[in-house]
C-alpha positions in Angstrom: 32.2 14.0 31.7 29.8 17.1 32.0 29.6 17.4 28.3 29.4 13.6 27.8 26.1 13.4 29.8 25.0 17.2 28.0 24.9 15.1 24.7 23.3 12.5 25.8 21.0 14.0 27.6 20.5 16.0 24.1 20.2 13.1 22.2 17.4 11.7 23.9 15.3 14.5 24.1 16.1 14.7 20.1 14.8 10.7 20.2 11.8 11.5 22.1 10.9 14.2 19.8 10.9 12.3 16.9 9.3 9.6 18.1 6.0 12.1 19.7 6.2 13.9 15.9 6.1 10.0 14.4 3.2 8.8 16.8 1.3 11.4 17.7 -0.7 11.7 14.4 -1.9 8.0 14.7 -2.5 8.1 18.4 -4.6 11.2 17.4 -6.6 9.5 14.7 -7.5 6.4 17.2 -8.2 8.7 20.1 -10.6 11.1 17.5 -12.2 7.6 16.4 -13.5 6.1 20.1 -15.0 9.9 20.8 -17.8 11.7 20.6 -18.2 14.8 18.5 -18.4 17.2 21.2 -15.4 16.0 22.5 -13.5 16.6 19.8 -14.1 20.2 20.0 -13.0 21.0 23.0 -10.1 23.2 24.2 -7.5 22.1 25.0 -8.3 18.6 23.3 -8.3 15.4 25.4 -5.6 13.1 24.5 -7.6 10.4 26.6 -11.2 10.3 25.9 -13.4 10.4 29.4 -16.0 8.2 27.6 -14.6 5.9 24.9 -17.1 4.8 22.4 -16.9 2.2 19.8 -20.2 2.0 17.8 -18.4 3.2 14.8 -16.1 0.0 14.5 -19.0 -2.1 15.4 -20.8 -0.6 12.4 -17.9 -0.6 9.6 -17.2 -4.2 10.7 -20.7 -5.5 10.6 -20.8 -6.5 13.9 -24.6 -4.4 14.8 -27.8 -5.0 12.6 -28.4 -1.7 10.1 -30.1 0.7 12.4 -33.2 2.1 11.2 -34.3 4.3 13.7 -33.1 7.9 12.6 -31.8 9.4 9.5 -28.5 9.3 11.1 -28.7 5.8 12.1 -29.5 4.9 8.3 -26.9 7.0 7.1 -24.3 5.1 9.8 -25.7 1.7 7.9 -24.9 2.9 4.5 -21.7 4.1 5.3 -20.7 0.9 6.6 -22.2 -1.1 3.7 -19.9 1.1 1.6 -16.9 0.6 3.6 -17.1 -3.2 3.5 -17.6 -3.0 -0.3 -14.9 -0.3 -0.5 -12.6 -2.7 1.2 -13.4 -6.0 -0.5 -12.4 -3.9 -4.2 -9.3 -2.4 -2.3 -8.2 -6.1 -1.8 -8.9 -7.5 -5.3 -7.0 -4.5 -6.6 -4.2 -4.5 -4.4 -3.9 -8.3 -4.3 -4.1 -8.7 -8.1 -1.7 -6.1 -8.6 0.8 -6.9 -6.7 0.6 -10.6 -8.3 1.0 -9.3 -11.9 3.8 -6.8 -11.1 5.6 -9.6 -9.4 5.4 -12.0 -12.5 5.8 -9.7 -14.8 8.6 -7.6 -13.1 10.2 -10.4 -12.1 10.7 -11.9 -16.1 11.5 -8.1 -16.9 14.5 -7.8 -14.0 15.7 -11.4 -15.3 15.9 -10.1 -18.7 17.6 -7.0 -17.9 20.3 -8.7 -15.7 20.8 -12.1 -17.4 20.0 -11.9 -21.0 22.7 -10.6 -23.2 20.8 -8.5 -26.4 21.7 -5.1 -27.7 19.8 -2.0 -26.1 19.7 -3.8 -22.8 20.9 -0.8 -20.6 18.8 1.6 -22.4 15.9 -0.1 -22.3 16.1 -0.8 -18.1 16.5 3.0 -17.8 13.4 3.9 -19.8 11.3 1.4 -18.3 12.6 2.6 -14.9 12.3 6.4 -15.8 8.4 5.8 -16.3 8.2 5.6 -12.7 9.2 9.5 -12.4 6.6 10.8 -14.5 3.8 12.3 -11.9 0.4 11.0 -12.5 -1.2 14.1 -13.0 0.8 15.1 -16.0 -0.5 11.5 -17.8 -3.9 11.6 -16.3 -5.7 13.0 -19.6 -4.5 10.7 -21.8 -4.7 7.6 -19.3 -8.6 8.9 -18.9 -9.1 8.5 -22.8 -7.3 5.1 -22.9 -9.4 3.8 -19.9 -12.5 5.1 -21.4 -11.8 3.9 -25.2 -11.3 0.2 -23.8 -14.7 0.1 -21.9 -13.0 -0.2 -18.3 -14.3 3.1 -16.7 -15.9 2.2 -13.6 -14.5 -1.3 -13.3 -11.8 -2.7 -10.9 -9.7 -3.7 -13.8 -9.1 0.0 -14.9 -7.1 0.7 -11.2 -5.6 -2.6 -11.8 -3.7 -1.6 -15.2 -3.3 1.4 -14.1 -1.3 0.9 -10.8 0.1 -2.2 -12.6 1.9 0.0 -15.1 3.3 2.3 -12.0 4.6 -0.4 -10.4 6.2 -2.6 -13.1 9.3 -0.5 -13.3 9.7 -0.1 -9.2 9.5 -3.9 -9.1 11.8 -4.4 -12.2 14.4 -2.1 -10.5 14.2 -3.7 -7.1 14.4 -7.3 -8.4 17.4 -6.7 -11.0 19.4 -5.4 -8.0 18.8 -8.7 -6.1 19.3 -10.4 -9.3 22.7 -9.0 -10.2 24.2 -9.9 -6.6 22.9 -13.6 -7.3 26.3 -15.5 -8.4 26.3 -16.7 -11.9 27.9 -19.7 -11.0 24.7 -21.0 -9.5 22.6 -20.4 -12.3 25.4 -21.9 -14.7 25.4 -24.9 -12.6 21.0 -25.4 -12.5 21.5 -25.0 -16.5 24.3 -28.1 -16.5 22.1 -30.2 -14.2 19.2 -29.9 -17.1 17.4 -27.0 -15.8 15.9 -24.4 -18.3 16.4 -20.9 -17.8 12.9 -20.2 -16.7 13.1 -23.4 -14.2 16.6 -22.2 -13.2 14.9 -18.6 -12.4 12.1 -20.2 -10.6 14.0 -22.9 -8.6 17.1 -21.8 -8.2 17.2 -17.8 -8.2 13.7 -16.5 -6.8 14.6 -18.6 -3.5 17.8 -16.6 -3.3 16.2 -13.5 -4.0 13.3 -13.8 -1.3 14.0 -10.7 0.4 13.4 -8.5 -2.6 10.4 -10.5 -3.7 9.1 -9.8 -0.4 10.3 -6.3 -0.6 8.9 -5.7 -3.9 5.6 -7.4 -2.9 4.8 -4.9 -0.2 5.4 -1.9 -1.9 3.6 -3.1 -4.5 0.7 -3.9 -2.1 0.6 -0.4 -0.3 0.9 1.6 -3.4 -2.5 -0.2 -4.8 -4.0 -0.1 -1.2 -3.6 3.6 -0.4 -3.9 5.3 -3.7 -6.5 7.6 -4.1 -5.9 10.1 -7.5 -6.9 7.6 -10.1 -9.6 5.9 -7.9 -11.1 9.5 -7.2 -11.1 9.7 -11.3 -11.7 6.3 -12.8 -14.3 4.7 -10.3 -17.9 6.2 -9.4 -19.7 2.9 -8.6 -20.0 0.6 -5.4 -18.7 -1.9 -7.6 -15.5 -0.2 -8.3 -14.8 2.2 -5.5 -11.8 1.5 -3.3 -11.7 2.4 0.4 -9.7 5.6 -0.1 -12.3 7.2 -1.8 -15.0 5.6 0.3 -13.4 6.9 3.5 -13.6 10.3 1.2 -17.0 10.4 0.8 -18.2 9.9 4.2 -18.7 13.6 4.8 -21.8 12.9 2.1 -23.1 9.7 3.5 -24.0 11.2 7.0 -25.8 14.3 5.2 -24.7 16.9 7.8 -21.4 17.7 7.0 -18.1 16.0 7.7 -18.1 13.5 10.5 -14.5 13.2 11.5 -14.9 10.2 14.1 -16.3 8.3 11.2 -13.5 9.2 8.8 -10.7 8.7 11.4 -12.6 5.1 12.3 -12.0 4.1 8.6 -8.5 5.4 8.5 -7.5 3.4 11.4 -9.3 0.1 10.2 -7.7 0.8 6.8 -4.3 1.2 8.1 -4.5 -2.9 9.8 -4.3 -4.6 6.5 -0.6 -3.0 5.4 0.7 -2.9 9.4 0.2 -6.8 9.5 1.5 -7.6 6.0 4.8 -5.2 7.1 4.6 -7.4 10.7 4.6 -10.6 8.8 7.3 -9.8 6.3 9.8 -7.9 8.9 11.9 -11.0 8.4 12.2 -10.8 4.8 12.8 -7.0 4.5 15.5 -7.3 7.4 17.4 -10.3 5.5 17.2 -8.1 2.3 18.2 -4.8 3.9 21.8 -6.5 5.9 22.4 -9.8 3.7 21.3 -9.3 0.0 20.5 -12.7 -1.5 24.0 -14.0 -1.8 24.2 -17.2 -0.7 27.2 -19.2 -0.2 
């Protein structure tokens, strides 16, 4: 009895440690975003700020007028404008990448799972293996390719690059769901007069909705959080994404790195992916537990 009690206590202590390690960085990020600069330098650190401030949130969200009273106020206003521009660019890039990846990836997954042609498995493995290539190993060829197309400093460069990396993953996810859809269902649709494409849209995709949602979330999060290619391919405010804009807050303020502004941008940047994950949680649970087979 005592051994079971000790095991239970140990289990809860381990669980508490895991929760603390998982949540502490995000909590400290939020605390840093509402703390004054002098409070961030105190030892020991203040886990609950004595004087929380929200002027950084108001500035980045455009809830205050652009200040011109001091050099610091002007820098903060410029950083806020860049943040809003970067957020818009990230939304455009991430949404477009997700849409293109889902359309092409779904068609590709349908082809490798439903159609019969020579070398089908070899082509599938070749496409999926592309996702295993480290981005840094092909950055120079990609840079030359993007420059030759005249797409440098454009959102199209990021969309093209992100799609090339997300397509194999979407094909892999969707092919796994298509394989669980019984052929009899599709055959019945074909007998009723559906073409293969209409059967895919009307019959198979509704059954594979959890997989479609999972692929969309993965594609959006990758494009939203990606930094390496954005750093290399974008240098103008018309093309910079939010990840690169936040990395440049140190130069925007003109007096070294502003940790509070960086963490504020980080908190705001986390909100769209969190909202999407919460909204699509039902589809993710269905995909993990029940797959896409319906009877």
